C-alpha positions, -999 to +999 in steps of 0.1 A: +000+000+000+012+035-008+026+056+020+009+089+029+028+121+021+018+132+056-008+125+082-027+155+097-060+171+100-088+183+077-103+213+094-135+234+088-153+254+115-149+235+147-148+201+130-114+184+128-110+151+108-078+131+111-066+123+076-038+110+054-027+129+023-022+104-005-009+109-040-037+110-066-018+104-098+004+077-112+030+088-138+037+064-166+062+083-187+090+065-204+123+083-198+154+080-218+191+084-210+216+101-233+245+078-243+278+085-261+272+066-294+309+057-296+308+034-266+273+035-252+284+052-220+258+074-202+263+111-206+261+128-172+249+163-162+276+180-141+271+207-116+300+230-127+313+262-113+308+288-141+342+305-133+365+275-124+349+248-145+352+224-115+323+202-104+305+214-073+293+187-048+257+189-035+268+198+000+283+231-013+252+241-033+228+268-019+197+285-032+199+321-042+176+348-057+189+370-086+176+404-077+196+421-104+216+408-134+246+390-119+237+399-083+223+373-059+211+370-023+216+336-007+187+320+012+189+295+040+165+266+041+149+281+072+141+313+051+121+292+027+104+271+054+094+302+074+076+317+043+051+289+044+022+287+068+027+274+103-003+251+097+019+222+084+000+189+081-034+207+081-059+212+053-078+242+066-110+251+046-116+288+046-149+289+026-173+269+005-183+278-031-204+263-058-187+233-075-190+248-110-175+282-101-138+272-107-127+272-144-108+241-154-076+260-160-072+265-123-069+228-115-033+216-113-027+183-094-050+159-075-044+142-041-067+118-022-077+125+014-081+093+033-095+091+068-073+080+097-084+051+118-117+057+136-122+090+118-147+078+093-177+096+107-163+131+103-150+122+068-183+108+056-202+137+071-182+163+051-183+142+019-221+137+020-227+174+029-206+186+000-226+162-023-259+174-010-251+211-012-232+210-045-203+229-028-166+225-026-142+237+000-114+262-007-084+255+015-048+262+021-023+233+026+014+230+030+030+202+010+067+198+018+079+234+021+054+253+000+019+265+007-008+259-019-043+269-026-065+238-029-101+226-035-116+199-014-143+181-034-163+148-032-159+121-059-176+088-053-165+075-019-135+098-017-127+134-008-102+148-033-078+176-027-070+194-060-041+218-059-052+251-076-032+276-096-033+312-084-048+338-108-014+354-113-001+320-127-026+320-156-022+338-189-052+359-199-065+346-232-070+382-243-033+385-248-035+363-279-059+384-299-086+358-301-116+363-324-141+381-301-168+392-325-202+376-332-202+345-354-218+365-383-188+387-384-167+357-396-193+347-422-206+318-402-243+311-412-270+298-389-272+267-412-235+259-405-240+263-368-270+239-370-251+214-390-221+215-366-246+211-337-261+180-353-226+166-358-218+171-321-250+154-311-243+124-333-209+120-317-221+125-281-214+099-255-206+094-218-172+100-203-155+067-199-118+073-190-110+036-193-117+037-230-086+059-236-050+047-235-017+063-241-011+048-276+023+065-280+036+049-248+023+015-258+039+016-292+071+029-278+072+001-252+068-024-280+096-008-299+118-011-268+109-048-264+117-055-300+151-038-297+159-058-265+150-091-282+170-083-314+202-069-298+202-080-262+216-059-235+243-038-251+259-022-221+259-023-183+274+007-165+278+012-128+273+049-120+278+068-088+246+077-069+232+110-080+206+131-063+172+125-079+151+156-083+119+158-062+088+146-081+110+128-107+094+098-123+111+065-131+104+035-152+127+011-134+099-015-127+088-015-163+123-019-177+133-046-151+104-067-165+115-060-200+151-069-193+141-102-175+119-111-204+146-104-229+173-123-210+150-153-206+142-154-244+177-150-257+210-169-255+239-154-238+245-118-249+280-103-253+276-088-219+271-122-203+301-137-222+323-110-208+310-117-173+319-155-177+353-145-190+359-123-160+349-150-136+373-176-152+402-151-152+396-143-115+396-181-107+429-185-125+445-156-107+434-170-074+450-204-081+483-188-090+483-168-058+477-200-038+505-218-056+530-191-049+520-191-012+530-155-009+519-134+021+484-118+018+498-083+018+521-090-011+495-107-033+469-080-028+485-057-053+490-082-082+455-096-075+439-061-079+460-055-110+447-087-125+412-077-118+417-043-133+433-056-165+405-081-169+379-054-166+396-034-193+399-063-217+362-074-215+347-043-232+373-045-260+361-081-269+325-068-266+331-042-293+347-067-317+317-090-314 
């Protein structure tokens, strides 16, 4: 079961309902890595000092605001946290409005509010009241370090919390010089409007989200499976751990399944042959070390050297294959 982002309280008036804030979306994007086509080595993004050209470790990176071109003021983490409301882990409803009053452009990201144990009564009370009155709650909520405007609304058995955009974040359509005159000014006749209306009615139906799939992702996944089956695993690279950006999505689970499927269906790939070769070479080196009966400290260096030379030779054989 998914873990809650945080556990806290849903508050309106004097009523407080213990809740868990759960993610309401599941990202299924397929992400790619950039490789150097000469040897299929991943291309890394470096955090480089603009003056020295040297890489900057994460521990030395701070956040700053550029108040003038080339002039910055550095902010501490506490500065950012203090700007948010003190009401962490609380969804505090300020007012209730008609459900249809918010234009679609304001809705940004959904979350699911789930009741804590033994808090079902207050949860269901608010849910059913919102359904009966046709209202939704406008609230403020702090997620991680930022405060958001949000709408609390019923949907089926759930209470959803939808993050809202602020008015200042939206572009006024008037900026794009849209056609604002009556239809007749664009030589649209009443008959054309009637015919278009009839076409819409003939194509009308009910919203069934399950009827729609991400065709691009499905086709792309098939293309990846085909490549894996035809070429096998072309490269395996051990990389240093890198900080993953917050909210970053990954397709590790999907690709692990594809890799297992490919490996099971194919004979040994060049990568596997190299691994077997490495294992045999290590075994031979170990036997030589035992025969010589040299002290452990003296054999450590040659053993490491043998391991290094083996590792270098394996990729060369893989390129000739």
